DRENDO-1510 file (C-alpha; in Angstrom, 1 decimal, always signed):
<recs>
REC; n; res; u; v; w
REC; 1; MET; +127.8; +87.0; +196.0 .
REC; 2; SER; +125.6; +88.8; +193.5 .
REC; 3; ARG; +126.7; +89.5; +189.9 .
REC; 4; ARG; +125.5; +92.8; +188.6 .
REC; 5; ARG; +126.3; +93.1; +185.0 .
REC; 6; ARG; +125.2; +95.7; +182.4 .
REC; 7; THR; +122.8; +94.5; +179.8 .
REC; 8; THR; +122.3; +95.4; +176.2 .
REC; 9; ALA; +119.5; +94.7; +173.8 .
REC; 10; SER; +121.2; +91.4; +172.8 .
REC; 11; GLY; +121.9; +90.3; +176.4 .
REC; 12; PRO; +124.5; +90.8; +179.1 .
REC; 13; ALA; +127.5; +93.0; +178.1 .
REC; 14; ALA; +130.8; +91.2; +177.9 .
REC; 15; THR; +133.5; +91.9; +180.4 .
REC; 16; ASN; +137.1; +92.6; +179.4 .
REC; 17; ALA; +138.0; +89.1; +180.6 .
REC; 18; ALA; +135.3; +87.6; +178.5 .
REC; 19; VAL; +136.5; +89.5; +175.4 .
REC; 20; PHE; +140.1; +88.2; +175.9 .
REC; 21; GLY; +138.7; +84.7; +176.3 .
REC; 22; GLU; +136.7; +85.0; +173.0 .
REC; 23; VAL; +139.8; +86.2; +171.1 .
REC; 24; LEU; +141.9; +83.4; +172.6 .
REC; 25; LYS; +139.2; +80.9; +171.6 .
REC; 26; HIS; +139.1; +82.3; +168.1 .
REC; 27; PHE; +142.8; +81.8; +167.5 .
REC; 28; ARG; +142.9; +78.4; +169.2 .
REC; 29; GLU; +140.1; +77.1; +167.0 .
REC; 30; ALA; +141.7; +78.6; +163.9 .
REC; 31; SER; +144.8; +76.7; +164.7 .
REC; 32; GLY; +142.8; +73.5; +164.9 .
REC; 33; LEU; +143.7; +72.9; +168.6 .
REC; 34; THR; +141.5; +71.7; +171.4 .
REC; 35; GLN; +141.7; +73.2; +174.8 .
REC; 36; GLU; +143.6; +70.1; +176.0 .
REC; 37; ALA; +146.1; +70.3; +173.1 .
REC; 38; LEU; +146.8; +74.0; +173.8 .
REC; 39; ALA; +147.2; +73.3; +177.5 .
REC; 40; LEU; +149.7; +70.5; +176.8 .
REC; 41; LYS; +151.8; +72.9; +174.7 .
REC; 42; ILE; +151.8; +75.8; +177.2 .
REC; 43; PRO; +152.0; +73.6; +179.5 .
REC; 44; CYS; +149.1; +74.0; +182.1 .
REC; 45; ASP; +145.9; +72.3; +183.1 .
REC; 46; ARG; +143.1; +72.2; +180.6 .
REC; 47; SER; +140.7; +73.8; +183.1 .
REC; 48; GLN; +142.9; +76.9; +183.1 .
REC; 49; VAL; +142.5; +77.4; +179.3 .
REC; 50; ALA; +138.7; +76.7; +179.7 .
REC; 51; ARG; +138.3; +79.3; +182.5 .
REC; 52; VAL; +140.3; +81.9; +180.6 .
REC; 53; GLU; +138.2; +81.4; +177.5 .
REC; 54; ALA; +135.0; +81.6; +179.7 .
REC; 55; GLY; +136.3; +84.9; +181.2 .
REC; 56; THR; +136.3; +83.6; +184.7 .
REC; 57; ARG; +140.1; +83.6; +185.3 .
REC; 58; VAL; +142.6; +86.3; +184.9 .
REC; 59; PRO; +145.5; +85.0; +182.8 .
REC; 60; GLY; +149.1; +86.0; +183.5 .
REC; 61; GLU; +151.2; +87.9; +181.0 .
REC; 62; THR; +153.4; +84.9; +180.4 .
REC; 63; PHE; +150.2; +82.9; +179.6 .
REC; 64; ALA; +149.3; +85.5; +176.9 .
REC; 65; LYS; +152.8; +85.4; +175.4 .
REC; 66; GLN; +152.9; +81.6; +175.3 .
REC; 67; CYS; +149.5; +81.5; +173.5 .
REC; 68; ASP; +150.8; +84.1; +171.0 .
REC; 69; GLU; +153.8; +81.9; +170.2 .
REC; 70; ILE; +151.9; +78.7; +170.0 .
REC; 71; LEU; +148.9; +80.1; +168.0 .
REC; 72; ARG; +151.1; +82.5; +165.9 .
REC; 73; THR; +148.9; +85.5; +166.5 .
REC; 74; GLY; +151.6; +88.1; +165.9 .
REC; 75; GLY; +151.5; +89.3; +169.5 .
REC; 76; VAL; +147.8; +90.1; +169.5 .
REC; 77; LEU; +147.0; +88.4; +172.9 .
REC; 78; GLU; +149.9; +90.0; +174.7 .
REC; 79; ARG; +148.9; +93.5; +173.4 .
REC; 80; LEU; +145.3; +92.9; +174.4 .
REC; 81; TRP; +146.4; +91.6; +177.8 .
REC; 82; GLY; +148.3; +94.8; +178.4 .
REC; 83; ARG; +145.4; +97.0; +177.4 .
REC; 84; ILE; +142.9; +95.4; +179.8 .
REC; 85; ASP; +142.4; +96.8; +183.4 .
REC; 86; TRP; +141.7; +93.3; +184.8 .
REC; 87; TYR; +140.8; +93.9; +188.4 .
REC; 88; PRO; +137.9; +96.4; +188.1 .
REC; 89; GLU; +136.1; +93.4; +186.6 .
REC; 90; VAL; +135.8; +91.7; +190.0 .
REC; 91; GLN; +132.8; +91.5; +192.2 .
REC; 92; HIS; +133.0; +92.3; +195.9 .
REC; 93; PRO; +130.8; +90.8; +198.5 .
REC; 94; ASP; +127.5; +92.8; +198.7 .
REC; 95; TRP; +128.2; +94.1; +202.2 .
REC; 96; PHE; +131.7; +95.2; +201.2 .
REC; 97; GLU; +130.9; +97.1; +198.0 .
REC; 98; ARG; +130.3; +100.4; +199.8 .
REC; 99; ARG; +133.8; +100.2; +201.4 .
REC; 100; ALA; +135.4; +99.3; +198.1 .
REC; 101; LYS; +133.8; +102.3; +196.4 .
REC; 102; MET; +135.2; +104.5; +199.2 .
REC; 103; ASP; +138.7; +103.1; +198.7 .
REC; 104; ALA; +138.4; +104.0; +195.0 .
REC; 105; GLU; +138.0; +107.7; +195.8 .
REC; 106; ALA; +139.4; +108.3; +199.3 .
REC; 107; VAL; +142.1; +110.9; +199.7 .
REC; 108; ALA; +143.4; +109.4; +202.9 .
REC; 109; LEU; +143.0; +106.2; +204.9 .
REC; 110; ARG; +144.2; +105.7; +208.5 .
REC; 111; GLU; +143.8; +102.1; +209.6 .
REC; 112; TYR; +144.3; +100.0; +212.7 .
REC; 113; GLN; +144.4; +96.2; +212.3 .
REC; 114; ALA; +144.7; +93.3; +214.7 .
REC; 115; GLN; +145.0; +89.5; +214.2 .
REC; 116; VAL; +145.2; +89.6; +210.4 .
REC; 117; MET; +146.9; +91.8; +207.8 .
REC; 118; PRO; +144.6; +94.6; +206.3 .
REC; 119; GLY; +143.4; +93.8; +202.8 .
REC; 120; LEU; +145.3; +96.7; +201.3 .
REC; 121; LEU; +148.6; +95.3; +202.5 .
REC; 122; GLN; +148.1; +91.6; +201.9 .
REC; 123; SER; +150.3; +89.7; +199.4 .
REC; 124; LYS; +148.6; +87.4; +196.9 .
REC; 125; ASP; +149.8; +84.2; +198.7 .
REC; 126; TYR; +148.6; +85.6; +202.1 .
REC; 127; ALA; +145.1; +86.4; +200.6 .
REC; 128; TRP; +145.0; +82.9; +199.2 .
REC; 129; GLY; +145.8; +81.5; +202.6 .
REC; 130; LEU; +142.9; +83.4; +204.1 .
REC; 131; PHE; +140.4; +82.1; +201.6 .
REC; 132; SER; +141.7; +78.5; +201.3 .
REC; 133; ASP; +138.8; +77.2; +203.4 .
REC; 134; LEU; +136.2; +78.1; +200.7 .
REC; 135; ALA; +134.8; +75.0; +199.1 .
REC; 136; SER; +135.1; +76.4; +195.6 .
REC; 137; SER; +138.5; +77.3; +194.2 .
REC; 138; GLU; +136.8; +79.6; +191.7 .
REC; 139; ARG; +135.1; +81.5; +194.6 .
REC; 140; ALA; +138.4; +81.7; +196.4 .
REC; 141; GLU; +140.1; +83.1; +193.3 .
REC; 142; GLU; +137.4; +85.6; +192.9 .
REC; 143; ARG; +137.8; +86.8; +196.5 .
REC; 144; VAL; +141.5; +87.1; +196.1 .
REC; 145; ARG; +141.1; +89.1; +192.9 .
REC; 146; ALA; +138.6; +91.4; +194.6 .
REC; 147; ARG; +141.0; +92.0; +197.5 .
REC; 148; LEU; +144.0; +92.7; +195.2 .
REC; 149; SER; +141.9; +95.0; +193.0 .
REC; 150; ARG; +141.7; +97.6; +195.9 .
REC; 151; GLN; +145.4; +97.9; +196.3 .
REC; 152; GLY; +146.4; +99.2; +192.9 .
REC; 153; ARG; +145.4; +102.8; +193.5 .
REC; 154; PHE; +147.4; +103.0; +196.7 .
REC; 155; LEU; +150.5; +101.4; +195.2 .
REC; 156; ASP; +150.6; +103.7; +192.1 .
REC; 157; ASP; +152.9; +106.7; +192.0 .
REC; 158; GLY; +151.1; +109.6; +193.6 .
REC; 159; GLY; +148.6; +107.4; +195.4 .
REC; 160; PRO; +146.5; +108.7; +198.3 .
REC; 161; LEU; +147.9; +108.7; +201.9 .
REC; 162; TYR; +147.6; +105.4; +203.6 .
REC; 163; VAL; +148.8; +104.9; +207.2 .
REC; 164; ALA; +148.5; +101.5; +208.9 .
REC; 165; VAL; +149.1; +100.7; +212.5 .
REC; 166; LEU; +149.4; +96.9; +212.8 .
REC; 167; ASP; +149.1; +95.1; +216.1 .
REC; 168; GLU; +152.0; +92.7; +216.4 .
REC; 169; SER; +149.5; +89.8; +216.3 .
REC; 170; CYS; +149.2; +90.5; +212.6 .
REC; 171; LEU; +152.9; +89.5; +212.2 .
REC; 172; ARG; +152.7; +86.5; +214.5 .
REC; 173; ASN; +149.5; +84.8; +213.5 .
REC; 174; VAL; +150.5; +82.4; +210.8 .
REC; 175; VAL; +148.4; +82.3; +207.7 .
REC; 176; GLY; +149.2; +79.6; +205.1 .
REC; 177; SER; +152.7; +78.7; +206.2 .
REC; 178; ALA; +156.0; +80.1; +207.4 .
REC; 179; ALA; +157.0; +80.7; +203.8 .
REC; 180; VAL; +153.8; +82.6; +203.1 .
REC; 181; MET; +154.4; +84.8; +206.2 .
REC; 182; ARG; +158.0; +85.4; +205.2 .
REC; 183; GLY; +156.7; +86.6; +201.8 .
REC; 184; GLN; +154.1; +88.8; +203.5 .
REC; 185; CYS; +156.7; +90.4; +205.7 .
REC; 186; ALA; +158.8; +91.1; +202.6 .
REC; 187; HIS; +155.8; +92.6; +201.0 .
REC; 188; LEU; +155.2; +95.0; +204.0 .
REC; 189; LEU; +158.8; +96.1; +203.8 .
REC; 190; ASP; +158.5; +96.8; +200.1 .
REC; 191; VAL; +155.2; +98.8; +200.1 .
REC; 192; GLY; +156.3; +100.6; +203.2 .
REC; 193; ARG; +159.0; +102.4; +201.2 .
REC; 194; ARG; +156.4; +104.2; +199.1 .
REC; 195; PRO; +156.1; +107.9; +199.9 .
REC; 196; ASN; +152.4; +107.7; +200.5 .
REC; 197; ILE; +152.4; +104.6; +202.7 .
REC; 198; ARG; +153.5; +104.4; +206.3 .
REC; 199; ILE; +153.4; +101.1; +208.3 .
REC; 200; GLN; +153.8; +101.1; +212.1 .
REC; 201; VAL; +153.6; +98.3; +214.6 .
REC; 202; ALA; +152.1; +98.3; +218.0 .
REC; 203; PRO; +154.4; +95.8; +219.8 .
REC; 204; ALA; +153.0; +93.1; +222.1 .
REC; 205; HIS; +155.3; +93.9; +224.9 .
REC; 206; ARG; +153.8; +97.3; +225.4 .
REC; 207; PRO; +150.6; +96.7; +227.4 .
REC; 208; GLU; +150.3; +100.4; +228.2 .
REC; 209; LEU; +149.4; +101.2; +224.6 .
REC; 210; ILE; +145.8; +102.2; +224.3 .
REC; 211; ARG; +144.5; +100.2; +221.4 .
REC; 212; PRO; +141.1; +100.4; +219.7 .
REC; 213; LYS; +138.7; +97.7; +220.8 .
REC; 214; THR; +138.5; +96.4; +217.2 .
REC; 215; SER; +140.1; +96.9; +213.8 .
REC; 216; MET; +138.9; +100.1; +212.2 .
REC; 217; THR; +139.6; +102.5; +209.3 .
REC; 218; LEU; +139.3; +106.3; +209.3 .
REC; 219; ILE; +138.3; +107.3; +205.8 .
REC; 220; THR; +138.6; +110.8; +204.3 .
REC; 221; LEU; +136.8; +111.4; +201.0 .
REC; 222; PRO; +137.5; +114.2; +198.4 .
REC; 223; LYS; +134.8; +116.6; +199.6 .
REC; 224; GLY; +135.9; +116.4; +203.2 .
REC; 225; GLU; +133.4; +113.7; +204.3 .
REC; 226; GLN; +134.9; +111.5; +207.1 .
REC; 227; TRP; +133.8; +108.0; +208.0 .
REC; 228; VAL; +134.7; +105.4; +210.6 .
REC; 229; TYR; +134.6; +101.9; +209.2 .
REC; 230; SER; +134.7; +98.6; +211.1 .
REC; 231; GLU; +133.6; +95.0; +210.6 .
REC; 232; SER; +131.8; +92.3; +212.4 .
REC; 233; LEU; +131.8; +88.7; +211.0 .
REC; 234; ASP; +130.0; +89.3; +207.7 .
REC; 235; SER; +129.0; +92.9; +207.9 .
REC; 236; GLY; +130.6; +96.3; +207.4 .
REC; 237; HIS; +129.7; +99.2; +209.7 .
REC; 238; PHE; +129.9; +102.9; +208.7 .
REC; 239; ASN; +129.5; +106.0; +210.9 .
REC; 240; ASP; +129.9; +109.6; +209.8 .
REC; 241; ASP; +128.9; +111.2; +213.1 .
REC; 242; PRO; +131.5; +113.9; +213.7 .
REC; 243; ALA; +131.7; +113.2; +217.4 .
REC; 244; VAL; +132.3; +109.5; +216.8 .
REC; 245; PHE; +134.9; +110.2; +214.2 .
REC; 246; ALA; +136.7; +112.7; +216.4 .
REC; 247; ARG; +136.8; +110.2; +219.3 .
REC; 248; HIS; +138.2; +107.3; +217.3 .
REC; 249; SER; +140.6; +109.7; +215.5 .
REC; 250; GLN; +142.0; +110.8; +218.8 .
REC; 251; THR; +142.5; +107.2; +220.0 .
REC; 252; TYR; +144.2; +106.4; +216.7 .
REC; 253; ASP; +146.5; +109.4; +216.7 .
REC; 254; VAL; +147.6; +108.6; +220.3 .
REC; 255; LEU; +148.3; +105.0; +219.5 .
REC; 256; ARG; +150.2; +105.9; +216.4 .
REC; 257; ALA; +152.4; +108.4; +218.4 .
REC; 258; ASP; +153.1; +105.7; +221.0 .
REC; 259; ALA; +153.7; +102.8; +218.6 .
REC; 260; LEU; +157.0; +102.0; +217.0 .
REC; 261; SER; +158.1; +104.5; +214.3 .
REC; 262; ALA; +158.0; +103.4; +210.7 .
REC; 263; HIS; +161.8; +102.8; +210.8 .
REC; 264; GLU; +161.6; +100.8; +214.1 .
REC; 265; SER; +158.6; +98.9; +212.7 .
REC; 266; ALA; +160.6; +97.9; +209.6 .
REC; 267; ALA; +163.3; +96.6; +211.8 .
REC; 268; LEU; +160.8; +94.5; +213.8 .
REC; 269; ILE; +159.2; +93.2; +210.6 .
REC; 270; SER; +162.7; +92.2; +209.3 .
REC; 271; ASP; +163.4; +90.3; +212.5 .
REC; 272; VAL; +160.0; +88.4; +212.3 .
REC; 273; MET; +160.7; +87.7; +208.6 .
REC; 274; GLU; +164.1; +86.2; +209.5 .
REC; 275; GLY; +162.4; +84.1; +212.1 .
REC; 276; TYR; +160.1; +82.6; +209.6 .
REC; 277; GLU; +163.0; +82.0; +207.2 .
REC; 278; GLN; +164.9; +80.1; +209.9 .
REC; 279; HIS; +161.8; +78.1; +210.7 .
REC; 280; GLU; +161.5; +77.1; +207.1 .
REC; 281; GLN; +165.2; +76.1; +207.0 .
REC; 282; ALA; +164.9; +74.1; +210.2 .
REC; 283; ARG; +161.8; +72.4; +208.8 .
REC; 284; THR; +163.7; +71.5; +205.6 .
REC; 285; GLN; +166.6; +70.2; +207.6 .
REC; 286; ARG; +164.3; +68.2; +209.8 .
REC; 287; GLY; +162.7; +66.7; +206.7 .
REC; 288; ASP; +166.2; +65.8; +205.3 .
REC; 289; LEU; +167.2; +64.3; +208.7 .
REC; 290; ASP; +163.9; +62.3; +209.0 .
REC; 291; GLN; +164.5; +61.0; +205.5 .
REC; 292; GLU; +168.1; +60.0; +206.3 .
REC; 293; GLN; +166.9; +58.3; +209.5 .
REC; 294; LEU; +164.2; +56.5; +207.6 .
REC; 295; GLN; +166.8; +55.3; +205.1 .
REC; 296; ARG; +169.1; +54.1; +207.9 .
REC; 297; ARG; +166.3; +52.2; +209.6 .
REC; 298; GLN; +165.5; +50.5; +206.3 .
REC; 299; ARG; +169.2; +49.6; +205.8 .
REC; 300; ARG; +169.3; +48.2; +209.3 .
REC; 301; ARG; +166.2; +46.1; +208.7 .
REC; 302; LEU; +167.6; +44.8; +205.4 .
REC; 303; HIS; +170.9; +44.1; +207.2 .
REC; 304; ARG; +169.1; +42.2; +210.0 .
REC; 305; SER; +167.0; +40.4; +207.5 .
REC; 306; GLY; +170.1; +39.4; +205.5 .
REC; 307; ALA; +172.0; +38.4; +208.6 .
REC; 308; GLN; +169.0; +36.3; +209.7 .
REC; 309; LEU; +168.8; +34.7; +206.3 .
REC; 310; ASP; +172.6; +34.0; +206.4 .
REC; 311; GLU; +172.2; +32.4; +209.8 .
REC; 312; GLU; +169.3; +30.2; +208.7 .
REC; 313; GLN; +171.4; +29.1; +205.6 .
REC; 314; LEU; +174.3; +28.4; +207.9 .
REC; 315; GLN; +172.2; +26.3; +210.2 .
REC; 316; ARG; +170.8; +24.3; +207.3 .
REC; 317; SER; +174.4; +23.8; +206.0 .
REC; 318; ARG; +175.5; +22.6; +209.4 .
REC; 319; ARG; +172.7; +20.1; +209.6 .
REC; 320; ARG; +173.5; +18.8; +206.2 .
REC; 321; GLN; +177.2; +18.4; +207.1 .
REC; 322; LEU; +176.3; +16.6; +210.4 .
REC; 323; HIS; +174.1; +14.3; +208.4 .
REC; 324; ARG; +176.8; +13.5; +205.9 .
REC; 325; SER; +179.5; +13.0; +208.5 .
REC; 326; GLY; +177.6; +10.7; +210.7 .
REC; 327; PRO; +178.1; +6.8; +210.7 .
REC; 328; ARG; +176.6; +5.0; +207.8 .
REC; 329; TYR; +174.7; +1.8; +208.4 .
REC; 330; PRO; +174.3; -0.6; +205.5 .
REC; 331; ARG; +170.8; -1.2; +204.2 .
REC; 332; LEU; +169.4; -4.6; +204.8 .
REC; 333; ARG; +168.3; -5.9; +201.4 .
REC; 334; PRO; +166.0; -8.9; +201.1 .
REC; 335; ARG; +167.6; -12.0; +199.8 .
REC; 336; PRO; +166.4; -13.4; +196.5 .
</recs>
């Protein structure tokens, strides 16, 4: 992933995250605390403090408040945190930058997605689940930040139109865990209530539905430009041919008309969410039952061991008693 940063005469220009980190470092050093000492007081891991100061991690508001209290800054860090627009500082993969720029100015998006949730509808935990296979946790965090950065414009009041038709496989394919999927379903129900967002599901039991051959997005830009966007493994594909757009647009509109309505889709999502919740409860109960059974087996082993020990002691006692109760023969002593 490339890092394109503006430069000045004195070197690379600092990002907002780096500025926040420098201010935090200034107050920490003025208080005579090391990164480890500050981390112990928050409490958090020392690496979190180090990464915030380096400008490579987005701190939470609670983190800023705690640092204000510990370092006695008078609320400077919390006010600075509130003034920073954190997510525009992220870097997208090179091949995705063009799509991200379109999202930042689109007046309407119509999307069909299969297998996994579309990026604009992913919860934070779901996004983490998708990137958990990356070797570097910092790289995974950067990817999650980049993904979440695209959502803000559509979740704001008065955001552009966003219509998503989800294949039911998006709901059924587990990413992370049942708990993550339950949270993802709750997120869908929440964002689906916004006036500019509509979420519909193409159910699996309706094979007659004509679905696009791959996930795709129909993008309308402010000046009327229209693009079809799709992805392969590590590439994005754009096409602004009017005939191509018209063909995919017709397929999409027919699918949307035949899919579940937004209200019916919300009911299905609620049912799926309840299923994940029951799965988690059953798993917890199984864990408790397994623990109880383990404890019972341990008690039985202890009981058997104790019984065996008691039996051995009893046998030794009986042998001693037999020895004592047997006839006694006088010892022959040599005469002087």
